[in-house]
C-alpha positions as CSV (number, residue, x, y, z in Angstrom):
1,M,-50.9,55.3,79.7
2,H,-49.9,52.1,81.4
3,S,-46.1,52.3,82.0
4,S,-45.2,48.8,80.4
5,L,-46.7,50.2,77.0
6,V,-44.8,53.3,77.3
7,T,-41.5,51.2,77.7
8,F,-42.7,49.1,75.0
9,L,-43.2,51.9,72.8
10,L,-39.9,53.6,73.9
11,A,-38.1,50.4,73.1
12,F,-39.4,50.0,69.2
13,S,-38.7,54.0,68.6
14,A,-35.2,53.4,69.8
15,L,-35.2,50.3,67.3
16,K,-36.8,52.1,64.2
17,I,-34.4,54.8,64.6
18,A,-31.2,52.1,64.7
19,A,-32.5,50.4,61.7
20,A,-32.5,53.7,59.6
21,A,-29.2,54.8,60.9
22,P,-26.2,54.1,58.4
23,H,-23.8,51.5,59.6
24,R,-20.4,53.0,60.6
25,P,-17.8,50.5,61.8
26,T,-16.8,51.0,65.2
27,G,-13.5,49.1,65.8
28,P,-11.3,48.0,66.2
29,R,-10.0,51.6,67.5
30,Y,-6.3,51.7,67.6
31,L,-4.1,50.7,64.5
32,N,-0.8,50.6,66.2
33,S,-2.0,48.3,69.0
34,L,-3.6,46.0,66.4
35,A,-0.1,46.0,64.2
36,Q,1.9,45.2,67.5
37,D,-0.5,42.6,68.6
38,N,0.1,41.0,65.1
39,G,3.3,40.9,64.9
40,K,4.7,44.0,63.7
41,L,7.0,46.7,65.1
42,W,4.8,49.6,64.5
43,F,2.1,51.1,62.8
44,G,3.3,54.8,62.5
45,T,2.9,58.5,61.2
46,A,5.0,61.2,59.3
47,A,4.8,64.5,61.1
48,D,5.5,67.7,59.7
49,I,7.0,69.1,63.6
50,P,7.9,71.8,64.5
51,G,7.2,75.0,62.4
52,T,3.8,74.0,60.9
53,A,-0.1,74.5,62.3
54,E,0.3,70.9,63.5
55,Q,2.4,71.8,66.4
56,T,-0.5,73.7,68.0
57,D,-3.7,71.7,66.9
58,K,-4.6,70.3,70.3
59,E,-6.9,67.6,68.4
60,Y,-4.2,66.8,66.1
61,L,-1.9,66.3,68.6
62,R,-4.3,64.7,70.6
63,I,-4.4,61.6,68.1
64,L,-0.6,61.9,66.8
65,E,0.3,61.6,70.7
66,N,-1.4,57.9,71.7
67,P,1.0,55.4,71.4
68,K,-1.9,53.2,70.5
69,N,-2.6,54.8,67.4
70,F,1.0,55.3,66.4
71,G,4.5,53.7,67.6
72,E,6.3,55.5,65.4
73,I,6.5,58.9,64.0
74,T,8.9,59.7,60.8
75,P,9.9,63.5,60.9
76,A,8.6,64.9,57.6
77,N,11.1,67.6,57.5
78,M,13.6,68.3,60.0
79,M,16.2,66.3,59.6
80,K,17.0,66.9,56.0
81,F,19.9,68.2,54.7
82,M,18.4,71.9,54.4
83,Y,17.7,72.0,58.0
84,T,20.2,70.1,59.4
85,E,23.4,71.6,57.8
86,P,22.0,75.3,56.6
87,E,25.6,76.2,56.1
88,Q,28.9,74.2,55.5
89,N,29.7,72.4,58.8
90,V,27.2,74.5,60.8
91,F,24.6,72.4,61.9
92,N,21.2,72.7,63.2
93,F,19.8,69.8,66.0
94,T,16.9,71.6,67.0
95,G,14.1,70.5,64.8
96,G,15.1,66.8,64.9
97,D,15.0,67.2,68.6
98,Y,11.5,68.4,69.1
99,I,10.2,65.5,67.1
100,L,12.8,62.9,68.8
101,D,11.6,64.6,72.5
102,L,7.8,64.3,71.5
103,A,8.3,60.7,70.1
104,E,10.1,59.4,73.2
105,K,7.7,60.9,75.8
106,H,4.9,58.9,74.2
107,G,7.3,55.5,73.8
108,M,7.3,55.8,70.4
109,R,10.4,55.0,67.7
110,V,11.6,57.3,65.2
111,R,12.8,56.5,61.7
112,C,15.1,59.6,61.1
113,H,14.7,61.1,57.3
114,N,17.0,61.7,55.4
115,L,20.5,61.9,54.7
116,V,21.5,61.8,51.0
117,W,18.8,63.0,48.7
118,S,18.5,65.1,45.5
119,S,15.9,67.7,46.9
120,Q,15.7,70.0,50.2
121,L,19.4,70.7,50.0
122,S,20.9,73.6,51.5
123,D,22.1,76.6,49.2
124,W,25.7,76.3,49.8
125,V,25.5,72.5,48.3
126,T,23.3,73.3,45.1
127,S,25.8,76.8,44.1
128,G,28.9,75.2,45.0
129,T,31.7,74.3,42.8
130,W,32.7,70.9,43.5
131,T,35.0,68.0,42.5
132,A,34.1,64.4,43.3
133,A,36.5,64.6,46.3
134,T,35.4,67.5,47.9
135,L,31.6,66.7,47.4
136,T,32.5,63.1,48.9
137,A,34.0,65.2,52.0
138,V,30.8,67.3,52.6
139,M,28.6,64.2,52.2
140,K,30.5,61.7,54.7
141,N,30.9,65.2,57.1
142,H,26.8,65.1,57.2
143,I,26.2,61.5,57.2
144,Q,28.6,61.1,60.5
145,T,27.9,64.0,62.3
146,L,24.0,63.4,61.9
147,I,24.3,59.9,63.1
148,T,26.9,60.1,65.8
149,H,24.9,63.2,67.4
150,W,21.8,61.6,67.7
151,G,22.7,57.9,68.1
152,D,19.9,55.2,68.7
153,R,17.6,57.9,69.4
154,C,16.9,56.9,65.6
155,Y,15.8,53.6,65.2
156,S,17.0,53.7,61.6
157,W,18.4,56.0,59.0
158,D,17.0,56.3,55.1
159,V,20.6,57.0,54.2
160,I,19.8,57.6,50.5
161,N,16.5,58.7,49.1
162,E,15.2,58.1,45.9
163,A,18.4,57.4,44.1
164,L,16.6,55.6,41.3
165,A,14.6,56.7,38.0
166,G,11.8,54.5,37.0
167,D,13.6,52.7,34.3
168,G,15.9,51.5,37.1
169,T,19.0,54.1,36.2
170,F,20.5,56.5,38.7
171,S,18.4,59.6,38.7
172,S,20.2,63.1,38.2
173,S,21.5,64.6,41.1
174,I,24.5,66.5,42.6
175,W,25.5,63.7,44.0
176,Y,25.3,61.5,40.9
177,D,26.2,63.8,38.7
178,T,29.6,65.0,40.5
179,I,30.5,61.8,42.0
180,G,29.0,59.3,39.8
181,P,27.6,56.0,40.8
182,E,29.8,55.4,43.7
183,Y,28.2,57.7,45.6
184,F,25.6,55.2,46.4
185,P,27.9,52.4,48.4
186,L,30.2,55.5,49.7
187,A,27.0,57.0,51.4
188,F,26.3,53.6,52.9
189,Q,29.7,52.8,53.9
190,F,30.2,56.2,55.8
191,A,26.6,55.5,57.8
192,Q,28.2,52.3,58.7
193,E,31.5,54.1,60.3
194,A,29.1,56.3,62.0
195,V,27.3,53.5,63.5
196,E,30.1,51.5,64.2
197,Q,31.8,54.7,66.2
198,T,28.2,55.0,68.1
199,G,28.5,51.3,69.3
200,K,24.5,51.4,69.1
201,D,22.3,49.4,66.8
202,I,20.9,51.5,64.2
203,K,19.4,50.2,61.1
204,L,20.4,51.8,57.8
205,Y,18.0,52.0,55.1
206,Y,17.5,52.8,51.3
207,N,14.0,54.6,50.8
208,D,12.0,55.1,47.5
209,Y,8.8,55.1,45.4
210,G,7.8,52.9,42.7
211,L,9.6,49.6,44.4
212,E,5.9,48.3,45.4
213,S,5.5,46.0,42.2
214,P,8.0,44.1,40.1
215,G,9.7,46.1,37.4
216,N,12.7,47.6,36.2
217,K,13.1,49.7,39.2
218,T,12.7,47.2,41.5
219,T,15.2,45.1,40.0
220,A,17.6,48.0,40.3
221,A,17.1,48.1,43.8
222,Y,17.6,44.3,44.2
223,N,20.9,44.8,42.6
224,L,21.9,48.1,44.6
225,V,21.5,45.7,47.7
226,R,23.6,42.8,46.3
227,E,26.2,45.3,45.4
228,L,26.5,46.7,49.1
229,Q,26.5,42.9,50.6
230,S,28.8,42.0,48.1
231,R,31.4,44.8,49.6
232,H,30.2,44.1,53.0
233,I,28.7,47.4,53.6
234,K,25.8,47.3,56.2
235,I,22.2,47.7,54.7
236,D,19.4,46.5,57.2
237,G,16.3,47.2,55.0
238,V,14.4,48.9,52.0
239,G,11.5,51.3,52.5
240,L,8.8,51.2,50.0
241,E,7.2,54.6,49.9
242,S,3.9,53.7,48.5
243,H,2.3,56.7,47.4
244,F,-0.9,55.3,45.0
245,E,-3.6,56.9,43.4
246,V,-7.3,55.9,44.2
247,G,-8.1,52.8,42.3
248,G,-4.1,52.4,40.6
249,T,-2.5,50.5,43.8
250,P,-0.9,47.6,42.7
251,S,-2.6,44.1,43.4
252,I,-1.8,42.4,46.5
253,A,0.2,39.7,44.9
254,D,2.5,42.3,43.0
255,Q,3.0,43.8,46.3
256,V,3.9,40.6,48.2
257,A,6.3,39.4,45.3
258,A,8.2,43.0,45.3
259,K,8.4,42.8,49.1
260,K,9.5,39.2,48.7
261,G,12.4,39.7,46.7
262,F,14.1,41.9,49.2
263,L,13.4,39.7,52.1
264,D,15.3,37.1,50.0
265,L,18.1,39.1,50.2
266,G,17.8,38.8,54.1
267,I,16.8,42.5,54.4
268,D,13.7,43.9,56.2
269,V,11.0,45.8,54.6
270,A,8.7,48.6,55.7
271,I,5.9,50.8,54.0
272,T,7.3,53.8,55.0
273,E,4.9,56.6,53.1
274,L,1.5,55.3,52.8
275,D,-1.0,57.2,51.1
276,V,-3.7,57.2,48.4
277,R,-4.8,60.0,46.4
278,F,-7.8,61.1,44.8
279,V,-6.5,62.5,41.3
280,A,-9.8,64.8,41.2
281,A,-12.3,65.9,42.9
282,P,-14.6,65.1,45.1
283,Y,-12.6,63.0,47.6
284,Y,-15.4,62.0,49.7
285,T,-18.0,60.0,47.9
286,A,-19.0,56.6,49.6
287,A,-17.7,54.5,46.3
288,G,-14.5,56.5,46.4
289,E,-14.3,56.0,49.6
290,A,-14.9,52.3,49.1
291,T,-11.8,52.0,46.5
292,Q,-9.3,53.9,48.4
293,A,-10.4,51.7,51.5
294,Q,-9.3,48.7,49.2
295,N,-6.1,50.2,48.3
296,Y,-5.0,50.8,51.7
297,Y,-6.2,47.3,52.5
298,D,-4.1,45.4,49.9
299,S,-1.0,47.6,50.7
300,V,-0.8,46.6,54.5
301,A,-2.6,43.5,53.8
302,S,0.6,42.5,51.6
303,C,3.0,43.6,54.7
304,M,1.1,41.0,56.6
305,E,1.4,38.4,54.5
306,V,4.9,38.0,53.8
307,G,5.6,38.1,57.6
308,R,8.0,39.8,60.2
309,G,10.4,40.7,57.6
310,C,8.0,43.8,57.2
311,I,8.6,45.7,60.2
312,G,5.5,48.0,59.8
313,V,3.4,50.4,57.9
314,T,4.0,54.2,58.1
315,V,1.4,56.6,56.9
316,W,3.0,59.8,55.1
317,D,0.6,62.1,57.8
318,F,-2.6,60.9,59.0
319,D,-5.1,63.7,58.0
320,D,-6.2,65.4,54.7
321,K,-6.2,68.6,56.8
322,Y,-2.0,68.6,56.7
323,S,-1.7,66.3,53.8
324,W,1.4,67.0,51.3
325,V,-0.6,66.3,48.5
326,P,-2.5,69.5,47.4
327,S,0.7,71.1,47.4
328,A,2.7,68.4,45.3
329,F,-0.2,67.4,42.7
330,V,-2.8,70.3,41.9
331,G,-6.5,69.5,42.1
332,Q,-5.6,66.1,43.9
333,G,-6.0,65.3,47.6
334,G,-8.2,63.2,50.0
335,A,-5.7,61.0,50.0
336,D,-5.2,60.0,54.0
337,I,-6.8,57.8,56.4
338,Y,-8.7,61.2,58.7
339,N,-10.6,63.3,56.5
340,D,-9.8,67.1,57.1
341,T,-11.9,67.4,60.2
342,L,-9.9,64.6,61.9
343,Q,-12.7,61.9,61.4
344,R,-11.6,58.7,60.4
345,K,-12.2,57.4,56.9
346,P,-13.4,53.7,55.6
347,A,-9.6,53.2,54.7
348,Y,-8.9,53.3,58.8
349,Y,-11.0,50.7,59.3
350,A,-9.8,48.7,56.2
351,I,-6.5,48.9,57.5
352,A,-7.5,47.8,61.1
353,E,-9.2,44.4,59.0
354,A,-6.0,44.0,57.3
355,L,-3.7,44.1,60.5
356,T,-6.1,41.5,61.9
357,G,-6.1,39.3,58.7
358,A,-9.9,39.9,58.7
359,A,-11.9,40.2,55.3
360,C,-12.0,44.3,54.2
361,T,-16.0,45.2,55.4
362,V,-15.7,48.5,54.2
363,C,-14.3,48.0,50.7
């Protein structure tokens, strides 16, 4: 056969194969690079390291440790009370040091998480017999020990996590039930004192879910910020967790409105725990993943729309293999931007498009 004819047939065959292949987005590849190129401090992820299979999963670590992928890491568990103060005034910094060392090795910031929460407390706290004065002393010692120990290795601290119920009242917790509503400003006061003692620039945040759109809880959070400011107590920002259900994410307009309410108070916001879960299997249908992609797009687009006051976006781990969702919500899953074999999902590409201001082509 004539060589020119062979060349023509091979080229024609390649065109047919390409035409038959399904469309798969190819770029842009690196979410943190895109976020930083477009005015954000980071695109980040939580990681449940050390002590889990993530610690030895080479493919997971290859993705996690690439600073083009992630410019920030949040320790999912290792800095919570039960791990950092397992016995009264006996502190364990090992787990926190591990993730800080990992982040610093790869040039990433760390949002340290968290100091005061109702859950994952040490047994000696939950089983103790406390007065307001004695539990306040426990809270002060815990907050100030951790902040002064790690200093500005922590970009910020979630001083209080999830203090509010859906109606905007304080949730029941050992802190609220024993100390009363004053525990909230006291925690931030103690954190401010510790930051001042270090002489470092460490940001102090309140972190919660259900603040992503206007409503009673969001209004209550605005009022907590105002109360701290009226007392000249440091608060630098609010973290909007953004744990959503596929098809149930607030609109871009509602998310923008909620964020602007905090920015108008002169503080920053960050999306801190973003995931979008399917409430029932199957998790990997084309239609379902397109809706999920739209939900991710809307959340990230809202951060972009309000400008630099929304400092960045963090997903609550990046792959379905290690997602917290199936253990917390039986029968639900598929919440992350990589699937359980660590392949990028349409949601990944939707985020990339939101970060650059492009229309969503995978939604």
